[in-house]
VMD Tcl script that draws the C-alpha trace (Angstrom):
set ca {
  {58.89 116.03 101.50}
  {57.09 113.67 103.93}
  {60.07 112.01 105.30}
  {59.98 111.97 109.46}
  {63.24 112.53 110.91}
  {64.78 110.98 113.90}
  {65.56 112.59 117.11}
  {69.32 113.90 117.62}
  {69.84 116.80 115.23}
  {72.89 119.03 114.50}
  {71.99 122.50 113.13}
  {74.33 124.71 111.57}
  {73.15 128.01 110.50}
  {75.12 130.29 108.29}
  {76.45 133.56 108.72}
  {74.76 135.40 106.11}
  {71.52 134.44 108.02}
  {72.79 135.18 111.51}
  {74.49 138.29 110.74}
  {71.61 139.83 108.58}
  {74.19 140.08 105.72}
  {76.92 141.36 107.93}
  {75.12 144.13 109.34}
  {75.70 142.60 113.07}
  {73.63 139.97 114.54}
  {69.74 139.46 113.42}
  {68.43 139.13 116.88}
  {64.98 138.63 115.34}
  {65.86 135.69 113.58}
  {67.68 134.39 116.44}
  {64.66 134.92 118.57}
  {62.45 132.73 116.26}
  {65.15 129.86 116.05}
  {65.39 129.46 119.34}
  {61.50 129.52 119.88}
  {61.80 126.54 117.43}
  {64.52 124.99 119.71}
  {62.54 125.22 122.69}
  {59.47 123.58 120.58}
  {61.62 120.83 119.39}
  {62.97 120.07 122.73}
  {59.39 119.76 123.89}
  {58.87 117.35 121.59}
  {61.61 115.21 122.34}
  {64.62 116.21 120.00}
  {68.19 116.51 121.04}
  {69.79 119.60 119.49}
  {73.10 120.93 119.05}
  {73.73 124.04 117.21}
  {76.74 124.62 115.58}
  {76.81 128.39 114.81}
  {78.70 130.57 112.48}
  {78.68 134.22 112.18}
  {81.34 134.99 115.07}
  {83.69 136.81 112.98}
  {81.23 138.86 111.14}
  {79.66 140.18 114.55}
  {83.21 141.01 115.52}
  {83.54 143.07 112.48}
  {80.23 144.82 113.10}
  {81.37 145.62 116.85}
  {84.91 147.03 115.59}
  {83.09 148.77 112.71}
  {85.28 147.03 110.03}
  {83.33 147.16 106.93}
  {86.03 144.23 105.06}
  {87.00 140.98 106.24}
  {90.52 141.00 107.70}
  {93.08 138.70 105.80}
  {95.64 138.58 108.61}
  {95.17 135.39 110.87}
  {95.51 137.70 114.17}
  {92.88 140.21 113.18}
  {90.39 137.15 112.09}
  {90.98 136.01 115.72}
  {90.42 138.91 117.54}
  {87.44 139.61 115.51}
  {86.01 136.17 116.27}
  {87.04 136.86 120.05}
  {84.80 139.75 120.47}
  {82.05 138.17 117.83}
  {81.51 135.14 119.93}
  {80.60 137.16 123.11}
  {77.62 138.91 121.00}
  {76.88 135.08 119.91}
  {76.57 133.41 123.14}
  {74.86 135.96 125.05}
  {71.96 136.04 122.37}
  {71.59 132.56 122.30}
  {71.59 132.19 126.26}
  {69.04 135.16 126.42}
  {66.67 133.83 123.86}
  {66.83 130.37 125.30}
  {66.37 131.37 128.73}
  {62.74 132.64 127.79}
  {61.78 129.06 127.12}
  {63.76 127.97 130.68}
  {66.49 125.98 128.59}
  {69.96 126.89 128.63}
  {72.96 126.92 126.44}
  {76.24 125.90 126.64}
  {79.33 127.23 124.83}
  {81.52 124.75 122.85}
  {84.77 125.47 121.26}
  {86.50 123.12 119.15}
  {89.78 123.07 117.05}
  {90.93 119.94 114.75}
  {93.27 119.12 117.79}
  {90.54 118.35 119.78}
  {89.30 115.81 117.56}
  {92.76 114.59 116.44}
  {93.76 113.31 119.46}
  {91.88 109.82 120.23}
  {91.25 110.64 123.93}
  {90.19 114.59 123.48}
  {87.68 113.14 120.49}
  {86.40 110.96 123.26}
  {86.10 113.49 125.92}
  {84.20 115.76 123.45}
  {81.75 113.19 122.52}
  {81.05 112.35 126.48}
  {80.99 116.29 127.31}
  {78.06 117.01 124.11}
  {76.35 113.73 125.10}
  {76.09 114.89 129.03}
  {74.87 118.32 127.80}
  {72.09 116.74 125.60}
  {71.23 114.44 128.45}
  {70.75 117.53 130.68}
  {68.30 119.35 128.41}
  {70.98 122.01 127.56}
  {71.61 123.07 124.22}
  {75.43 123.23 123.08}
  {76.41 125.84 120.97}
  {79.31 124.64 118.88}
  {81.76 127.02 117.15}
  {85.38 126.60 115.90}
  {87.53 127.98 118.51}
  {88.95 130.77 115.84}
  {91.18 132.52 118.72}
  {93.68 129.59 118.79}
  {93.17 127.54 115.80}
  {96.21 128.20 112.89}
  {95.47 127.56 109.12}
  {97.01 124.22 109.31}
  {94.57 122.86 112.07}
  {91.28 124.53 111.26}
  {88.30 123.17 110.14}
  {88.05 125.24 107.23}
  {84.36 126.05 107.57}
  {81.10 125.56 109.68}
  {79.46 123.11 107.48}
  {82.54 120.60 107.82}
  {82.82 121.50 111.50}
  {78.93 120.44 111.74}
  {79.53 117.03 110.17}
  {81.99 116.21 112.19}
  {79.86 116.97 115.15}
  {77.36 114.64 113.71}
  {79.89 112.10 113.52}
  {81.14 112.48 116.81}
  {77.70 112.42 118.69}
  {76.14 109.96 115.89}
  {73.25 112.23 115.06}
  {70.31 111.11 113.16}
  {69.92 114.18 111.01}
  {72.17 117.03 109.95}
  {70.07 120.19 109.26}
  {71.85 122.98 107.16}
  {70.14 126.34 107.55}
  {71.53 128.47 104.27}
  {70.23 131.46 102.36}
  {69.22 129.08 99.57}
  {66.09 127.03 99.33}
  {68.31 123.90 98.70}
  {70.27 122.41 96.17}
  {69.28 122.90 92.26}
  {70.03 120.94 89.41}
  {71.63 124.34 87.87}
  {71.92 128.11 89.13}
  {68.76 129.12 89.96}
  {70.18 132.76 89.58}
  {70.87 132.11 86.06}
  {68.46 129.93 84.69}
  {64.63 130.23 85.21}
  {63.97 126.74 84.60}
  {66.09 125.73 87.40}
  {64.42 122.62 89.56}
  {65.13 122.01 93.30}
  {66.67 118.77 93.78}
  {64.44 117.35 96.45}
  {65.94 114.21 97.54}
  {69.05 111.86 96.12}
  {71.87 109.83 97.79}
  {75.38 111.21 99.07}
  {77.34 109.53 95.99}
  {74.98 111.08 93.42}
  {76.94 112.73 90.55}
  {74.61 115.11 90.16}
  {76.07 116.61 93.36}
  {79.58 117.51 92.16}
  {77.83 118.87 88.53}
  {75.74 121.57 90.72}
  {77.25 122.38 93.59}
  {79.70 125.48 92.83}
  {81.83 127.87 95.56}
  {80.13 130.52 97.31}
  {79.28 133.62 96.34}
  {78.69 135.26 99.62}
  {81.71 137.41 100.74}
  {81.34 136.75 104.57}
  {80.62 132.70 103.86}
  {83.58 130.28 103.63}
  {81.25 127.69 102.29}
  {78.87 127.58 99.45}
  {76.87 124.48 98.23}
  {80.31 122.66 97.38}
  {81.28 122.79 101.38}
  {77.42 121.24 102.04}
  {77.85 118.56 99.93}
  {81.33 117.78 101.23}
  {79.69 118.26 104.70}
  {76.78 115.92 103.73}
  {79.22 113.03 102.41}
  {81.23 113.19 105.66}
  {78.03 113.26 107.71}
  {77.23 109.59 106.26}
  {79.86 108.06 107.54}
  {78.31 107.91 111.04}
  {74.82 107.15 108.96}
  {73.43 110.70 109.11}
  {71.29 112.18 106.51}
  {71.45 115.58 105.63}
  {68.83 117.98 104.64}
  {69.63 121.84 102.96}
  {67.21 124.48 103.34}
  {66.50 128.04 103.58}
  {66.61 129.62 107.31}
  {64.79 132.53 106.06}
  {61.19 130.73 105.71}
  {59.21 131.07 108.86}
  {59.47 127.87 111.18}
  {62.02 126.35 108.77}
  {63.01 123.73 111.80}
  {59.57 123.18 112.82}
  {58.78 122.14 108.94}
  {61.36 119.47 109.38}
  {59.94 117.89 112.19}
  {56.29 118.19 110.53}
  {57.86 116.60 107.59}
  {56.64 119.61 105.19}
  {59.72 120.83 104.67}
  {60.90 122.46 100.96}
  {64.57 121.53 100.70}
  {67.28 119.04 99.71}
  {67.75 116.03 101.42}
  {70.65 114.13 100.70}
  {70.34 110.31 102.31}
  {73.31 108.17 103.08}
  {74.45 105.68 100.68}
  {77.31 103.57 102.79}
  {77.00 101.82 105.79}
  {77.98 103.56 109.01}
  {81.62 103.04 109.83}
  {82.62 102.08 113.42}
  {83.22 105.03 116.19}
  {87.09 104.28 115.69}
  {86.97 104.44 111.97}
  {84.90 107.54 111.70}
  {87.72 108.80 113.83}
  {89.86 107.89 111.33}
  {87.88 109.00 108.46}
  {87.44 112.33 109.91}
  {91.05 113.58 110.64}
  {91.74 116.72 108.34}
  {95.60 116.72 108.97}
  {97.07 113.86 106.63}
  {100.27 113.79 106.67}
  {101.60 111.83 103.45}
  {100.02 109.24 100.94}
  {100.36 106.04 99.58}
  {99.27 104.92 95.86}
  {98.08 101.45 95.34}
  {98.10 99.15 92.30}
  {94.60 98.19 90.90}
  {94.40 94.92 92.65}
  {94.90 96.53 96.12}
  {92.86 99.32 95.66}
  {89.78 96.63 94.81}
  {90.75 94.91 97.67}
  {90.64 97.72 100.27}
  {87.39 99.31 98.39}
  {85.60 95.96 99.14}
  {86.44 96.44 103.03}
  {87.58 94.08 105.68}
  {91.25 93.70 104.83}
  {94.72 95.06 106.10}
  {96.85 97.05 103.69}
  {99.92 94.83 102.71}
  {103.13 96.28 101.10}
  {102.70 94.32 97.93}
  {100.34 96.41 96.90}
  {101.99 99.60 97.27}
  {103.49 101.78 94.48}
  {105.05 104.88 95.73}
  {105.24 106.88 98.51}
  {104.77 110.95 99.03}
  {105.56 112.67 102.44}
  {107.78 112.31 105.73}
  {105.28 110.55 107.94}
  {106.46 108.66 111.08}
  {105.16 105.34 112.21}
  {101.30 105.80 113.46}
  {100.87 108.99 111.48}
  {97.72 109.28 109.22}
  {98.32 108.77 105.48}
  {95.84 108.91 102.38}
  {95.74 105.47 100.19}
  {95.11 106.62 96.43}
  {93.95 104.38 93.33}
  {96.75 104.20 90.33}
  {94.64 107.49 89.34}
  {95.48 109.71 92.07}
  {91.84 109.07 94.03}
  {91.83 108.91 97.77}
  {89.96 105.63 98.46}
  {90.97 105.23 102.10}
  {93.07 106.76 104.96}
  {94.87 105.02 107.91}
  {97.23 104.79 110.72}
  {100.40 103.33 109.34}
  {103.17 100.95 111.08}
  {106.35 101.97 109.00}
  {107.47 105.64 108.51}
  {108.01 107.06 105.20}
  {111.66 105.63 104.50}
  {110.58 101.89 105.40}
  {108.08 102.07 103.49}
  {109.83 103.26 100.36}
  {111.91 100.46 101.10}
  {109.27 97.42 101.22}
  {106.79 98.94 98.91}
  {105.61 96.27 96.25}
  {107.14 93.47 98.57}
  {105.58 90.27 100.38}
  {105.14 90.16 104.18}
  {107.84 87.60 104.20}
  {110.30 90.15 102.86}
  {109.84 93.08 105.35}
  {112.34 91.43 107.97}
  {115.04 90.31 105.34}
  {114.85 94.09 103.61}
  {114.59 96.20 107.12}
  {116.66 93.86 109.25}
  {113.11 93.61 111.62}
  {109.52 93.46 111.64}
  {107.10 95.92 113.59}
  {103.79 94.80 112.04}
  {102.97 92.21 109.09}
  {100.92 94.93 107.31}
  {101.44 98.53 106.54}
  {98.21 99.60 107.84}
  {95.70 96.89 110.14}
  {92.36 96.56 109.10}
  {91.06 98.17 112.22}
  {93.00 101.15 111.70}
  {92.14 101.64 108.15}
  {88.92 103.78 107.03}
  {87.64 103.13 103.19}
  {86.32 106.49 102.14}
}
mol new
graphics top color blue
foreach p $ca { graphics top sphere $p radius 0.5 }
foreach p [lrange $ca 0 end-1] q [lrange $ca 1 end] { graphics top cylinder $p $q radius 0.2 }
display resetview
């Protein structure tokens, strides 16, 4: 691979690498990665680390051999393990006269527009100060309803948040193959493809690792989310020596997933990246085509059905007549109102409801095409 990447990176390291397959922190590996971080900083790179492993490290410290299932036990393990992670990163970065900063995020931090801006400003300031932000999900307060779901997804959202040039996912695999390399000896590494390449849907499967919530499927999903800010994604093995430095040198072996769409504006990135969709509206073929082309508001005449009990200002998914999500946006009418005016022209909104708040269901400035 000979691509010369840009200078602002989000680096995600999986739990199987950080925790030595669940046997406590792999301090030797962490020390080596922090040495690479220090060298990359000298080369002018801005780096944010998204680190898995808090739950697994907490399990090791508690002597647990099986991942707990209850939320409160997972949160307790994460709280204990996070201490070990932060101590390790700070210790090995200080050997190179660098400092780390712990940044714990929940989905609510990115759902609220003001908190989203605050998170972006904090991370940007830390980068300007030459500090390495270490980002993790705030497992001690997140609930199943608002959690990011996996750190691949979180890393992509952070890449969107700070408009990263590159998302680098270090995993225990060389990259993405055209078939399962554990089953087929002739499996070939996919060195480069676009984020919308159908081969990714075919070959990316769920994780076989007991400690991870990821797998290639979540990494592909993360790459597609990252592309919304024009970020390309590199997936490669973190077990190889100087993996990150090889990316900087353009000599790495792995899979590069290039953006296939134009970057969204900051506001539309924020809309597109919200994980908590309250309801959905289905569009007819004509409206779907107009929305896919971009630049248009969504009018009630193009809506055929409504699902969910959303309120004015909630985030709703827009699906085509096959049920595929094509966009999401902040809706101007609640579910009951939307049900009454669907299929009607703008001129019919006031006669139907007795009032009119907005002439469209979703204004184009509040609509992000996926």
